N, C-alpha and C positions, 0 to 999 in steps of 0.2 A: 190340083185340089186346092180348096178355100181352107186358109189357115186354121180359121175356127172350128173346120171339119177335123183336121189334124188333132187339134187341142181337144175337143170332145174325146177321138178315139183313145188318145196318149190317158187323158184322166178317167175313163173307165176300165181302161187295162190298169192304171197304177192303183186304182180303187180296188180292182181285183186280186193284186198281189198285196195288199194291205189286208182286205175281209181274208185271202188264205193263210198268211202269219199269223193274223190274232187266231184263226179258228184251229190252226194246228201250232201253237206253242210247245205241246211236249215232244214234237218233233224236232224243230228247231233248236231246243234244251237237247234233245238227244244225240246233237251232232257234236257236241261240244261238252258234254256231261256224258261221265259214267258211272252206272250206280253201285259198282261193286269192284274191288278191287283185280286188273289182270291177273294175277297169280291166282285168286279166287274162281275165276271161269275156268282156269288151266285145271284145278282140283276136280270142278264137277262136270266136266267135259265128259269124264264115262259118263254121265247121267245125262246130258244133251249134247249127243255127237254134233260136233261145230256150229251149234246156238251161235254162240258171239261172233264169229267169224260172218255167217249169215246176216245178223242184225247190221252189223259195222258195213256190210257189203249194201246192204240197203239202203241205209241210212246215208253214205256217200252217193248212191243212185238220186235219193231224195234232194241229199247238196247239189247234185248238177243238174234235176230238173228246176230247181229253182233259181237256177243260175242263167237257167235256157232263159226261163221267163221273164228275169229282168232284162236279159240280154234281147230279147224279144221287143221290149220297148222302146230300146235305143235302135231300134230300125224305120221309128218313122220320122218322115222326115216334113220340111213344110210343104215342099213340091212333089210329093206322092199322090196319085189318082188313089179317088176314091175306092176302086177294085183293090190296087195293093194295098192300101191302108184295111179293108173287109179282111185281107186273107192274111194278114198279119195278126189281125182280132182273132180271128178263128183259130191263128196256128197257137197261139196265145193261149185259147180257152182249151185247146186240147190237151195241152203241156199241164196246165192247169189240174184238169180231169185226172190225168195220166197220174200226177203228184197224189192227188186226192186218193186215186185206188191205193196205191204204195203205202199212205199211212193208216190205210185201212188194214195192208197186211202186216206193216210193223206192228201195229196192235194187238195185231193176233199174235206173232211171235212172243212180243211183250206179255200175255197172256199167259202162253204156252210156256215162258221161263218162270212165272210166277207159281203155276202148278208144279214145273219142276224141283224148284226150291222147296215147295211145300213136303213134296214124295220124297227129297233127295235125303240121303241119312244125317242124322243130327253132328257126325264128326264132320261131314263135310263142309257142311254151313257155317258150323262154327270156328271153323279151323282159321286161324288169323294167318296176315301175311307173314308176320315175325315167324308164326312157329313153320310156317311155310319155306321162308327164307332159310331158317336155322336147320331144319331138317336136309334142304336139297345142300348145302353148305357142308354139313355133316356128311354126307352121300359122297359128295365131290372130293373131301377129304382122306375119308377111308379108301376109297377106289385108287384115287392119285398115289396115297401111300403104298399101297398096297402092290402096284403097278412101278415103283420104284421112282416116280415124276420128280424132277425139281420142285422146291418148294414158289419160285416165282410164277411156274406155269400154275400149280393149283390155286392159287391164291388171284391170279388173271382170271379164272376161269370162275371162281365164286365172284369176283366184283363185275364183270363182265354179263352175269347170269345165264352163262352157258348151261343149257336144257342137260337133264342126268342122260339123255340117250345117246345126244352128241359126244358128252364127255367119257362116256364108255367108250365111245370109237375110237376116242383117243388114246386113251389108255389102254385100253388093246394093241393099239398101233405103236404104241411108244414101248411094250413088251413084245411087241414082235419084232421091232427094229432091235431093242436089245438083246433078244433071241440069236439074231442073224448075226451080231457082232461078237456074238461069244464064241469057244470053243464048245464042241460037245461032251465035253468032261462032264460026268455027275458033280454038283453041289451039294453035300450033306451038311445042313442045319446041325449045330450043335441043341443036344435037347436042351441045355439052361438055358442057350439063347433065346430059342423060341419062347420057353417058358415066362421068359423075362417081358418079351416082348408083349406077352398076353398080360402078364401083370401091369404094364404100361397103357395099356389100351382100357384094361377093367378100372383101374385106379383113375385114369383120363375122365372116365364117362361119370364117376363118382364125384369129380371134382366139378363137374360141369361141362364138358364138355358136348356138343351137340350128339345126339345118338340117331345113328343110321336109320333109316327105315326099316331093314333087314334085322335089325338088333345087332348084338357085339358076336364078333367071330365065336367059333365056336370053343377055339381053345381059351377066349376070355370069359365067356359064361360062369367057367366053376372060379371065378375068383371075383366075381361081382359084390359079393359080399364084405370080404375081407379088406379091413382097414389098414392101419400104419403099422399097427402092434401084430399085426398077423402078418404080415410081408415082412417087416424086420424078425420076427422070429422064424419064418422058413429060412431067410436070407443067413442066417447066424447057425441053422441046423437046431435052435432050440424045441424041443418036446414038449408035449403037454401044452397048459397053459396059465401064464402069470398069475400067480395067487393075491398079490398086491401090487402098490404103485414101487418100489422097490425093486422088484423084480423087473417091470415094464419098463423103470427107466434103464436098467441095467442091458435089458434087452435094445432097447431102441441105443444105448450109447456103444454096447460094440457094433451093432448094424452101423455105425454113423462112424465108426471111427476104424473099420476093418479093410479086409478088400473085399468086403460082399457084394449082391447088387443092390442092395439097399437105396444107396444116394442114387445110382442110376436111374432106378427105378422113379423114385421119387422125383427128380430133375425130369427125366423123360416125362412124365406123365403132366408134368407140370407147363412143361413147354406143347406137348399137344395141346393140351385145354387152351392154353393162350394162343398158340396159332392160330387154330379157329376162329376163336372170339375176333383176334387184330383182324382177319382176313376178311369180316363182315362189317368191319368198318367202311365206310365211305367220305374221308375228307375230301372237299370240294378243290382243293388245288389240282389234284389229279386229274380234274376234269379240264383243266387250262396248260396244264405242263405235260413236257416229255418225260417219260424213263429211261433211264441210262444209268447203267450202275458206273461204279469205279473200281476200278483196278486195287488201288492202295491208297494210302491215306495222304500222298503227296499231291501239291495240289496240281488237278486237270487243265490242263490249256483244251476249251472248247475253240474250233476252227470254224468260220465262216466261212465256205468258199463261193466265190461270187458265181457269175452267171459263166455257162459255157459261152467262148466268143461267139457271136451272132455270123450267120454263115456268112458268106459272100459269094460273087459270079467267078466259076470258074475262064478267062478270059481262052483266047485260040492256044497260047502258050502252054497252055495247061499246068500252069502253077499253082498249086494250092497255097493260100496265105496261111503263114501263124497264126497263131492267139495266145492270148496268155488269161492267167486265172487269179483274178482280184483275191484275197483274203484278208480276212480279221478275226480276232481271238479273243475270248473273253476267260477268266481264270476262276476256276471253281473246284472244290474242297469238301469230301466225306468227312465228318465228326464221330466219335465218340462219345456217347453218351449213356447214362448209368444211373442206377437210385437201388438203395439196399433195403429190404423192411428186413425185422426178425419174425421167426417163428417160435415162439415160447415155449419154454419146459412145458407148463401145463397143457397147451394146445397138443403138445405131442404125446403127453400121458395118457391124456384123456384123450386121445384117438378122435379128435375134434375136426372129421371132414368138413361138415357143414361150416365151420368157423372159418377154415383155411379158403373153402370156395368163396366167402363171404369177400374176403381180401382181395381176390381174386376177381372179383363178378367185371368190377370196371377198367382191367387192365386194357382190353382192347381199344376200348374208346379212350382212355386215357392216351395210349401210344399215340393214335391217329390225332389226337386232340394236341398233343407235343408238337407233330408234324407238319398241322394245320398254323399252329401258332408261330413258330420257325418260318415257315412259309411267307407270312402274310406279316412279320417283323421284320425280316432281312433279305427277302427276292422280290416279292410284288412289284415294290418302286427301287430296287436297288442303282449304286452309278454303273455303269458300264463303264468300257475303257476308252469310250471317250470324255471322261470326266462328267457326262450329264445323268440324269435318273431316268431308269425305262422310258416314264411317262413326262414328259418335256417337250415344250413350244417347239426348239430348234429339231424337235424328231417329229414333227405335222402330227402328233398325235396324244393330245392333250386341247379340250375345248380351251376357247380364250377365255367362256365367263361359265358359271354353272347354270344348269338349268335343270328342269323337273324333265322324269322320262316322258316324252312322248312322240309321236310320228314324226314329226319335224327334226327333232335334235337324235332322234336313233338314226334317222336318216342322214344326218350331216357327219355322224360316225363312221357309216357305212361308206361313206363317199370319200373320207377321207383315209379309211384303211385300204380302199381300191386304189387308191393314187400313190399309195406308195411307192418307192424304188427299191430296188437291188441294190447291193454293192457297187454294181458298174453303172449306177444310174439308168436302166432299164424297168418300164411297168412290169409289176409282179402278174404275173399270168392269172393269178385267183387269189385275193383273201377278201373273204367275205366273211362278215361275221355269223356265226351259230350259235353264241353264248352270250347271256344278259348277265352279268355280275351285280349283286348288289348286296349289301347289308341289310338288317331284319327292319329298317325305318324305310327302304323302298323296294320290297320285296314286292308288297301288294301290284304297287302301280307298273312293276315291271310284267305281271301275271297278268294284270288288266289290258297292258298294252297286246300280248300275244294271245289272248285269250280267242277261241274259234267261234266267232259268233257269225252265223249267216246272216249277210245282209241284203237290206230289201232292195239297193240297188247296185249299179256297177260302183259308183261314186262311194261308198261307204264301206266297198270290202279292205276288209284287216289285211293290209300288203303284208304284214311280219307275222301274221298265223302259220302255224308250223316252221317257221325259219328261226325263230330263237327258242331257245330253253332258257327259263328262268332258275338262278341259280342263286342264294344266299347264305354267306355265311357270317357269324357274328364278330368274326376278324378285320369287318369293315364297316368302321364306326360312321356315324351322320348320315348325308343323303348321297356321297361320291358311286359311282356305277362305269361299269367298264363292259366293252364288247369288246369279244375274242371269238376267234375261227377255232375249227376243230382243233386239237394239236398236232392230228394225224397231218394236216396240210400246212401247219406251222405252227412255232410257238414260241414267244419268248422266254420259257422259261424250261429246265432241267431240273429233274429230281431221282434221285437213285441210292441204293444201298453199296453195302464195298461186296463185292463179287464173292460167293459161296455164303454169305450170311444175309438172304434175305428176307428175313424176319426176325424181330426182337427174339431173345431169348434169356431163358431163365439161367444161372449158374446156384448148387446149392453149396453152402460150406457149413462148417462145424467151426467158426472162430473160437480161438483160446482164449480162456479165461472167463467165456460168457457160458450161461445155461441154453437150450434151447438150438436152433440152426437159423441160417442168415440163407436171406432168400437175394440175391442181385438180378434185376432186371439190366439188361445191357442190351443197344440197338444203333446200328451204325449208319447212320443218315445226310445226307448233304442236299442241297439246293440253292441256284441261282439263277441269276437271269441272265440269257446269253441275245439277246437282241430286243429290238423295241418297237419292229416293225408291224409285228402280226397282233395287235392291241389298241386299243382307244377309250380313253379316261375323258369321263365328265365330271368335275366338281360337286355339281348337284346344286339343287336349289337352293 
């Protein structure tokens, strides 16, 4: 076949691909753009069964057809016969026709979506992702608390977006295992304890804890309208209603300075409220570091064990040779942090729960921000036992010169990570980046790099689409950027709590010589660097 004939066929096919991509911009855009949050589709799924999944599958099929059409062009060769070239042209036309039909089906589905949205209940359409997340967190916290699950397990379920049904099954399994471990003797709950727990639940909701979809428990419903004065009056056995501010203050003083349940109820409700808000916070350091709690406040040695000795052939004498394990170690420590604020006498007498709620509104994000600042200021590039920082030229994980985020520079980082060696100088089995971490100044460049855009030709395929997740934090200044693997595969960092204190906690006190009450927030947290192999840094352009 003449070269001119092949070129003519190739130009025809390329023109067909170009015209198809121009005539279907919405289809190509649909492959990487979602018109509504995924959580919204979860809420509306009862009105449009399996709609999101169906359209997503159709769009995936359309992407495959487009890729097949582009690949078909690549099959043209200079020495190809006219018959073979015409056969390829026919197959290419058939693929485009199939894609055009699928495009029409997607359009029909989108019209059905629009109609379903118009007919859906207003509460479904207007529900925000934040409200959905808060409701889910409240449901999980309520179920986990009732099942007696550990705080760390509940928080992990909230952070990893475990579904309500899946968590309900976990809670049921936990209750079943606890029942199996206990004796068959009957457990009798004290009436005062039941009332105290109901008071804590009701006051927590009034202070801003997310309310479960099913609402408060039956025991707590009767206390949902009670404020601090009513709780204190019941705690000290006061009958009637206080007539003036002096009587109110007398009730509060007696409730706070005696063995009544009032301090326990107030402290318990505030802790429950703040725990739910803290669980919703998502600091970025947890995406690149592993969690491992600390037993006590003493410095903990994090051992790095080398590779298992490489296997060797067993000779005729049957002797199996012994190997040794190489070890390295880094030292980490959990520290105690705290801050106190005052709940004034005026707020207590005014029974102003709204003002107390405002004081607590930013608690969850503030503690999470504290952890974020602590990690990036002390751990991200800390010194290791070899005397060098995590990212150092001697560790082969630091770019020689700063550069902007593009395919070439990211490829260099990926290659450097793949070439890292273990403690025994063996190549790592896998050390592929899955996260690109940046500051606010370069996050857009990272998002552009990994954007899922359907290519017109094989040469323009975005090799990093779906491979890297862009994350940004205000703690990274300038243009520096990093590559990290999934921490489950390997991490340079460790963070954790003091065992038994897996969340910040609040302590209520009545300081001598001061009016009102004092509320201290206490938190035991530690983080640090333990390795250098699982990451790469570029100082940025």
